[in-house]
C-alpha positions as CSV (number, residue, x, y, z in Angstrom):
1,M,-0.2,0.1,0.1
2,K,2.4,2.5,0.7
3,K,4.5,1.7,-2.2
4,I,1.3,2.6,-4.4
5,S,0.9,5.9,-2.6
6,L,4.4,7.1,-3.3
7,L,3.5,6.4,-6.8
8,V,0.6,8.1,-6.5
9,I,2.6,10.8,-4.9
10,L,5.3,11.6,-7.6
11,Y,2.5,10.6,-10.4
12,T,0.9,13.7,-9.7
13,A,3.9,16.2,-9.1
14,L,5.3,15.3,-13.0
15,S,2.0,15.6,-14.5
16,F,-0.7,18.5,-13.8
17,G,-4.3,18.0,-15.1
18,Q,-7.4,19.9,-17.3
19,T,-7.0,24.3,-18.0
20,P,-9.2,26.6,-19.5
21,C,-8.5,28.2,-23.0
22,T,-9.3,31.1,-21.1
23,N,-8.4,34.6,-22.9
24,G,-6.0,34.0,-25.0
25,F,-3.3,31.0,-22.0
26,A,-4.9,27.5,-19.9
27,G,-2.1,28.3,-17.7
28,Q,1.5,29.6,-18.6
29,Y,0.7,27.4,-21.9
30,P,-0.2,30.3,-24.9
31,C,-3.5,29.0,-26.2
32,N,-7.0,30.1,-29.5
33,G,-10.0,27.2,-28.8
34,Y,-7.7,24.3,-27.8
35,N,-8.2,23.6,-23.8
36,L,-5.6,21.4,-21.6
37,L,-7.3,18.8,-21.4
38,S,-4.1,16.5,-19.5
39,H,0.3,17.0,-20.1
40,I,2.2,14.3,-18.8
41,T,5.7,15.2,-18.5
42,A,8.6,12.5,-19.6
43,T,10.4,13.1,-16.3
44,A,7.4,10.7,-15.0
45,M,7.4,8.2,-17.5
46,G,11.1,7.9,-16.3
47,A,12.8,10.3,-18.7
48,S,15.1,12.8,-20.3
49,G,13.0,14.0,-23.7
50,G,10.0,12.8,-26.1
51,N,10.2,13.2,-29.4
52,D,7.2,11.2,-32.2
53,I,3.9,10.1,-31.0
54,W,1.3,8.0,-32.5
55,G,-2.3,7.4,-31.8
56,W,-4.1,4.3,-31.7
57,T,-8.1,3.0,-30.7
58,D,-9.0,-1.0,-29.9
59,P,-10.6,-2.0,-32.0
60,Q,-12.6,-4.1,-28.6
61,D,-13.7,-1.4,-27.6
62,G,-12.6,2.0,-29.0
63,K,-10.1,2.6,-26.1
64,E,-7.7,5.4,-26.9
65,Y,-3.8,5.0,-26.5
66,A,-0.6,7.8,-27.2
67,I,2.4,5.9,-28.2
68,V,4.7,8.6,-27.0
69,G,8.6,7.9,-28.0
70,L,11.3,8.8,-26.1
71,D,14.9,9.3,-26.3
72,N,15.7,6.3,-24.0
73,G,12.1,3.9,-25.5
74,T,8.4,3.5,-25.8
75,A,5.3,4.8,-24.0
76,F,2.2,3.4,-23.2
77,V,-0.8,5.4,-22.1
78,D,-4.3,4.9,-22.1
79,I,-5.9,8.7,-22.5
80,T,-9.7,7.0,-23.3
81,D,-10.5,10.0,-19.7
82,P,-8.0,12.6,-21.8
83,I,-8.8,14.0,-17.9
84,S,-6.5,11.5,-16.0
85,P,-4.8,9.5,-18.3
86,I,-3.0,6.3,-17.1
87,Y,0.9,5.6,-18.0
88,L,0.9,1.9,-18.2
89,G,4.2,1.8,-18.9
90,K,7.4,1.8,-21.4
91,L,9.0,-0.8,-24.0
92,P,12.9,0.1,-23.4
93,S,14.7,1.3,-26.3
94,T,16.6,-2.3,-28.0
95,T,19.6,-0.1,-27.5
96,G,21.0,2.7,-25.6
97,S,19.3,6.9,-25.7
98,A,18.3,8.0,-29.2
99,T,17.1,12.4,-29.7
100,A,15.1,10.1,-32.4
101,R,12.5,8.1,-33.2
102,D,10.0,7.1,-34.3
103,I,6.0,4.6,-34.1
104,K,3.5,3.9,-37.1
105,T,0.7,1.0,-36.0
106,Y,-0.9,-1.0,-38.0
107,N,-3.4,-4.5,-37.3
108,N,-3.4,-3.5,-33.8
109,F,0.1,-3.9,-33.7
110,A,3.0,-0.7,-33.1
111,F,6.3,-1.0,-34.5
112,V,9.4,0.8,-33.4
113,V,12.5,2.4,-34.7
114,S,15.1,4.3,-33.3
115,D,18.6,6.3,-34.6
116,N,20.4,4.9,-32.3
117,N,24.2,3.6,-33.6
118,G,23.3,0.3,-32.7
119,N,20.9,-2.7,-33.6
120,H,17.8,-0.6,-32.2
121,G,16.3,-2.9,-35.3
122,M,12.2,-2.5,-35.7
123,Q,10.8,-3.2,-32.0
124,I,6.8,-4.8,-32.6
125,F,4.5,-4.5,-29.7
126,D,1.1,-6.1,-29.9
127,L,-1.0,-3.7,-28.7
128,T,-3.6,-5.7,-27.4
129,R,-1.5,-6.7,-24.3
130,L,-2.2,-3.4,-23.4
131,R,-6.2,-4.2,-22.2
132,N,-4.8,-6.1,-19.3
133,V,-2.2,-4.4,-17.7
134,A,-2.1,-5.0,-13.7
135,N,-0.2,-2.7,-11.7
136,P,1.2,0.5,-13.8
137,P,3.0,1.3,-14.8
138,E,5.4,-1.3,-16.5
139,T,8.5,-2.2,-18.3
140,F,7.6,-3.9,-21.3
141,T,9.2,-6.6,-23.4
142,V,9.1,-7.1,-27.3
143,D,6.9,-9.4,-29.2
144,V,9.1,-9.5,-32.0
145,L,12.9,-7.8,-32.7
146,Y,13.3,-7.1,-36.9
147,S,17.1,-7.1,-37.7
148,D,17.4,-6.8,-40.6
149,F,19.1,-3.2,-40.3
150,E,20.7,-1.2,-37.8
151,N,19.1,1.6,-37.3
152,A,16.3,3.4,-39.3
153,H,14.7,8.1,-38.5
154,N,12.5,7.2,-39.6
155,L,8.9,5.2,-39.9
156,A,6.5,4.7,-43.1
157,I,3.3,2.6,-43.1
158,N,0.5,2.3,-45.0
159,E,-1.8,-0.3,-43.7
160,E,-4.0,-0.3,-46.6
161,T,-1.5,-2.8,-47.6
162,G,0.2,-4.6,-44.7
163,Y,4.1,-2.2,-45.9
164,A,6.3,-0.8,-43.4
165,Y,8.7,1.6,-45.0
166,A,12.1,2.3,-43.3
167,C,13.7,5.5,-44.1
168,R,17.2,6.1,-44.4
169,T,18.7,3.8,-42.3
170,N,22.0,0.9,-43.0
171,L,20.4,-0.2,-46.0
172,F,20.7,1.0,-49.9
173,G,22.1,3.6,-49.5
174,G,19.8,5.7,-46.8
175,G,17.3,5.2,-48.9
176,V,13.7,2.8,-48.1
177,H,13.7,-0.4,-47.0
178,L,10.8,-2.7,-48.0
179,I,9.1,-5.0,-45.1
180,N,6.2,-7.3,-45.9
181,I,4.1,-6.6,-42.1
182,Q,0.6,-8.3,-42.6
183,D,1.8,-10.7,-40.5
184,P,2.8,-9.1,-38.1
185,L,5.2,-11.9,-35.9
186,N,6.8,-12.5,-38.8
187,P,8.0,-9.6,-40.4
188,I,9.3,-10.3,-43.8
189,N,12.1,-7.8,-46.2
190,E,10.8,-7.7,-49.7
191,G,14.1,-5.1,-50.7
192,G,14.0,-1.4,-50.4
193,V,14.0,1.3,-53.1
194,S,18.3,3.0,-53.5
195,G,18.6,6.1,-55.3
196,V,16.5,8.4,-52.6
197,L,18.4,9.5,-49.2
198,T,15.2,9.2,-47.8
199,H,14.9,11.8,-44.0
200,D,10.6,10.5,-44.8
201,A,7.9,9.2,-46.5
202,Q,4.1,8.4,-46.8
203,I,2.8,5.6,-49.1
204,V,-0.2,5.4,-50.1
205,I,-2.7,3.9,-52.5
206,Y,-3.3,6.5,-55.2
207,N,-6.3,7.6,-55.5
208,G,-6.2,11.1,-57.1
209,P,-6.6,13.1,-60.5
210,D,-3.6,11.5,-62.9
211,T,-5.8,8.3,-63.5
212,E,-2.5,7.1,-64.4
213,Y,-1.4,6.3,-60.9
214,T,-4.8,5.4,-60.2
215,G,-4.4,1.9,-57.8
216,R,-1.4,2.0,-57.4
217,E,1.1,1.6,-54.6
218,I,3.0,5.0,-54.4
219,L,5.5,7.0,-51.8
220,F,6.4,10.2,-51.6
221,S,10.0,10.4,-50.3
222,Y,10.6,13.5,-48.6
223,N,14.9,14.0,-48.9
224,G,16.4,16.1,-46.1
225,F,19.9,16.9,-47.0
226,D,19.1,16.2,-50.5
227,E,16.4,19.3,-50.0
228,D,14.3,17.5,-53.1
229,V,11.3,15.1,-53.1
230,T,10.6,11.8,-55.0
231,I,8.1,9.6,-56.5
232,V,8.5,5.7,-56.5
233,D,5.6,3.1,-57.1
234,V,6.0,1.1,-55.0
235,T,3.5,-1.5,-56.2
236,D,5.9,-4.2,-57.4
237,K,8.8,-4.2,-54.7
238,A,10.7,-6.5,-56.6
239,S,11.2,-3.4,-59.3
240,P,10.4,-0.5,-57.4
241,Q,9.9,2.7,-60.7
242,F,11.6,6.2,-60.7
243,I,8.1,8.2,-61.3
244,S,9.7,12.2,-60.4
245,N,12.3,14.2,-58.5
246,F,11.4,17.9,-58.4
247,T,13.0,20.8,-55.6
248,Y,11.5,24.5,-54.7
249,S,12.8,27.7,-53.7
250,N,15.3,28.4,-51.3
251,N,15.4,24.4,-50.3
252,E,17.6,23.5,-46.9
253,H,16.0,20.8,-45.8
254,A,13.0,18.5,-47.6
255,H,11.2,17.5,-43.6
256,Q,8.0,16.1,-44.0
257,G,5.2,15.8,-46.3
258,W,1.3,14.8,-46.4
259,L,-0.8,14.4,-48.8
260,T,-4.4,16.2,-48.8
261,E,-7.6,13.7,-48.8
262,N,-7.8,14.1,-52.3
263,H,-3.9,13.4,-53.7
264,E,-3.8,16.4,-55.5
265,Y,-1.1,18.1,-53.2
266,I,1.7,18.4,-51.0
267,I,1.4,20.7,-48.1
268,M,5.2,19.8,-47.1
269,G,7.6,22.5,-44.5
270,D,11.9,22.6,-45.1
271,E,12.9,21.8,-41.4
272,S,15.5,24.7,-42.3
273,D,15.0,27.5,-43.6
274,E,13.6,29.1,-40.9
275,L,16.5,29.4,-38.5
276,N,18.8,29.1,-42.0
277,L,17.4,32.1,-44.0
278,G,15.6,34.1,-41.1
279,L,11.9,33.2,-42.9
280,D,8.9,33.1,-40.9
281,T,7.6,29.3,-40.9
282,R,7.3,28.3,-44.0
283,T,5.2,24.9,-45.4
284,I,5.7,24.2,-49.7
285,I,2.5,23.3,-51.2
286,F,2.7,21.9,-53.7
287,D,0.6,20.9,-57.3
288,I,1.2,16.7,-57.6
289,S,-1.8,16.3,-60.2
290,D,0.7,14.7,-62.9
291,L,3.0,13.2,-60.4
292,D,5.5,13.0,-63.6
293,N,5.4,16.6,-63.3
294,P,4.5,18.5,-60.0
295,T,4.9,22.2,-59.7
296,E,5.2,24.2,-56.4
297,S,1.6,25.8,-55.9
298,F,2.4,28.5,-53.4
299,V,4.0,29.5,-49.7
300,Y,2.2,29.5,-46.4
301,F,4.0,31.2,-44.4
302,G,3.2,31.2,-40.1
303,P,2.4,34.1,-37.1
304,T,6.3,33.3,-35.7
305,G,10.3,32.4,-37.3
306,A,9.5,28.7,-35.2
307,T,10.3,25.9,-36.9
308,D,8.5,23.9,-38.7
309,H,8.4,19.6,-38.0
310,N,6.3,17.2,-38.0
311,G,2.2,18.4,-40.0
312,Y,-0.6,16.1,-40.8
313,V,-4.1,16.7,-42.6
314,K,-7.3,15.9,-41.1
315,G,-10.1,16.9,-43.4
316,N,-9.7,20.1,-44.3
317,T,-7.9,21.0,-41.1
318,Y,-3.2,20.6,-41.5
319,Y,-2.2,19.7,-37.6
320,L,1.7,20.4,-37.1
321,A,4.4,20.2,-35.3
322,N,6.0,23.5,-35.0
323,Y,8.2,23.2,-32.5
324,N,8.5,26.6,-30.1
325,A,5.2,28.0,-31.1
326,G,3.9,24.1,-30.4
327,M,1.0,23.0,-32.1
328,R,-0.6,25.1,-35.3
329,V,-4.1,24.5,-36.3
330,I,-4.6,25.2,-40.2
331,D,-7.5,25.7,-42.6
332,I,-7.2,24.2,-45.5
333,S,-10.0,24.9,-47.6
334,G,-9.1,27.5,-49.9
335,I,-5.8,25.3,-51.3
336,D,-6.9,25.6,-54.9
337,S,-6.8,29.3,-54.4
338,G,-3.6,29.1,-52.7
339,T,-4.7,30.0,-48.4
340,F,-4.5,29.4,-45.7
341,T,-5.3,30.1,-42.5
342,E,-4.7,29.4,-39.3
343,I,-7.3,28.8,-36.2
344,G,-6.4,28.2,-33.4
345,F,-3.2,27.3,-31.8
346,F,-2.4,25.2,-28.4
347,D,1.9,26.4,-27.0
348,V,3.0,23.8,-25.3
349,Y,7.1,25.5,-25.8
350,P,5.9,29.4,-23.3
351,D,9.3,30.7,-23.8
352,N,9.6,31.9,-26.5
353,N,8.6,31.2,-30.6
354,A,11.4,31.7,-31.6
355,S,13.8,28.8,-34.7
356,G,15.2,25.7,-32.9
357,F,14.1,22.2,-31.7
358,N,12.6,22.6,-28.3
359,G,8.8,22.1,-28.5
360,A,6.1,20.0,-30.1
361,W,7.8,17.3,-32.6
362,S,5.1,16.1,-34.0
363,V,0.9,16.4,-33.4
364,Y,-1.5,13.0,-34.0
365,P,-4.8,14.2,-34.2
366,Y,-7.2,10.8,-35.7
367,F,-8.6,10.2,-32.6
368,A,-12.5,9.9,-33.2
369,S,-12.8,11.6,-29.5
370,G,-11.6,14.7,-31.1
371,N,-9.1,15.5,-28.9
372,L,-5.0,15.7,-29.8
373,I,-1.6,14.5,-28.1
374,I,0.8,16.5,-28.7
375,S,4.8,15.0,-28.6
376,S,7.1,17.7,-26.4
377,R,11.1,17.8,-25.7
378,G,12.7,17.8,-23.3
379,G,11.6,16.3,-19.5
380,D,9.4,19.0,-18.7
381,G,7.7,18.0,-22.2
382,G,6.5,15.3,-22.8
383,L,2.7,14.1,-23.8
384,F,0.0,16.8,-23.9
385,V,-3.6,15.9,-24.7
386,V,-6.1,19.0,-25.5
387,S,-8.8,19.6,-27.3
388,E,-10.8,22.1,-29.7
389,N,-13.3,24.1,-27.4
390,I,-16.0,23.3,-29.0
391,L,-18.2,26.4,-30.1
392,G,-16.6,29.1,-28.0
393,I,-17.9,26.8,-23.9
394,S,-15.6,25.7,-22.5
395,S,-15.8,21.9,-21.5
396,F,-14.4,22.8,-17.9
397,E,-17.0,25.1,-17.3
398,N,-18.6,23.3,-13.4
399,S,-17.2,19.9,-14.4
400,I,-16.1,18.7,-11.4
401,E,-20.5,19.2,-10.8
402,F,-21.7,16.2,-12.3
403,T,-21.2,13.3,-13.8
404,M,-21.0,11.4,-16.7
405,V,-20.7,7.3,-17.5
406,P,-19.9,5.3,-19.0
407,N,-17.5,7.4,-21.8
408,P,-16.7,6.8,-24.4
409,A,-20.4,4.8,-24.4
410,S,-22.6,3.4,-27.1
411,E,-26.0,3.5,-25.4
412,I,-27.2,4.7,-22.5
413,I,-25.6,7.2,-19.9
414,E,-26.8,8.3,-17.1
415,I,-26.4,11.1,-15.6
416,N,-25.3,12.3,-12.4
417,L,-25.7,15.6,-10.6
418,S,-24.8,16.7,-6.8
419,E,-27.4,16.0,-4.4
420,D,-28.8,19.9,-3.9
421,V,-28.8,20.2,-8.4
422,V,-31.8,19.5,-9.7
423,L,-32.1,19.0,-13.4
424,L,-33.9,20.7,-16.3
425,S,-33.2,19.7,-19.4
426,A,-30.1,18.4,-21.2
427,N,-30.0,18.8,-25.1
428,I,-26.3,17.5,-26.8
429,Y,-25.2,19.3,-29.3
430,D,-22.1,17.7,-32.3
431,N,-20.0,19.4,-32.9
432,I,-20.7,21.7,-35.5
433,G,-22.8,22.9,-32.9
434,R,-26.6,20.8,-33.7
435,L,-28.6,19.9,-31.6
436,V,-29.2,16.2,-31.8
437,L,-30.4,15.4,-29.0
438,K,-32.6,16.4,-26.2
439,S,-33.8,15.4,-23.3
440,K,-37.1,16.6,-21.2
441,D,-35.6,16.2,-16.7
442,S,-34.4,12.4,-17.9
443,T,-30.9,11.4,-15.2
444,S,-30.8,8.5,-18.3
445,I,-30.2,9.8,-22.0
446,N,-30.6,6.4,-25.3
447,I,-27.5,7.7,-27.2
448,T,-28.0,5.0,-29.9
449,S,-29.4,7.2,-32.0
450,L,-26.2,9.4,-32.5
451,K,-23.5,8.6,-35.0
452,S,-19.6,8.1,-33.5
453,G,-17.9,11.1,-33.1
454,V,-18.0,13.6,-30.3
455,Y,-20.6,15.5,-28.6
456,L,-21.6,18.7,-26.0
457,V,-23.7,17.5,-22.9
458,K,-25.4,21.3,-21.9
459,L,-26.9,20.6,-19.0
460,E,-29.3,23.2,-17.4
461,T,-30.1,23.7,-13.6
462,D,-31.8,24.9,-11.6
463,L,-28.3,26.2,-10.4
464,G,-26.9,27.3,-14.0
465,T,-25.5,25.7,-17.4
466,L,-23.1,22.8,-16.4
467,T,-21.4,21.2,-19.9
468,K,-19.2,17.9,-20.1
469,R,-17.8,16.3,-23.5
470,L,-19.2,12.9,-24.4
471,I,-17.6,10.4,-27.2
472,K,-19.6,8.3,-29.1
473,N,-18.8,4.4,-29.7
């Protein structure tokens, strides 16, 4: 019992709970439109710093997990209750500490690579083991170690085909190593792509406007200090076919890019131009409607001089990990007319917004709940869980005064209020503000008619309005 109490005290000292974004700040963190739900430092996870991040949703029960890259391993955090996350434990690094670690998922497995100068290989971890962690935090063991390469700077996975693409390994001249992971516990070496020095990559089954390549598996390689981008057809793993190679103005370091969902554009960041050229955060947009002849479409400059890192597209929104300036949220619906608009941010590094390599390393925006996870460097960085302030109403307003269980839920939710509070009505709104369900005065609400997603439950009581966020499975 004493051991458990000590763990709780330590954990509480190094992790931080919900704070609404009010008057431009969530506690010490500058923000616009995003609340802080929780924060677990790298120190609390037994590390000196954080790096990459990815997410996994358990298909069995809809629980959401953050997979956090650390200098000395990979942490797993249950964020299903984002206000009270549970640090389940860590998978230690195969070799020593490393600045860069990269994680992706496929078929309920996590795949982890590291930039260690040693035989780290690719760790494969069965994520379903997270369902039964009796005494967190645990020290996990790897299920399989794939060791055909030593180290890799990044890892990309095409979940549609079950192939992993290890970037800048000691093989293929620093190009891309192709691994069949359709049976995750029995990975198969299927060769690689030489002639590129790949820093990062994205691979898709192409479904864009260039009908010549419809249905083909296409690799987009961002070549770091080679300062260019290469497009390769990897449908035939034994014989990859180069499609095109192109560069851009003021090229310094072609770091990472992500396709729009219609596969018509690439949105890419150059990691060194802010630092070397004194630019504000620069995002380059390429028109790839003709894969054989891509063109630079336009450039978007952010409001600060912070260095950009990893960015991801979800619908018409681009989520950018912008190092010292934190996570920036950008509306890309005007991409055809050359217009991007920043619509929100959460800054995990309040010291400054200068160029450099502190703050937000990466962001994962793909949870059904709408919650976002951000990884930040340094011992006081680690994992941040944030959420959009839906409708401009803080989801923290009087949140201590009622509970809603279960949450996430699929059928019935029960509202529990203090004995001295009288419920007058309960209204449920979707994420664009439409009233989708109304209950007169019942504390038991049937939500089976709602689609999966995130909603806002707004209670009218004799003491005022109470709000909470609801996740519908």
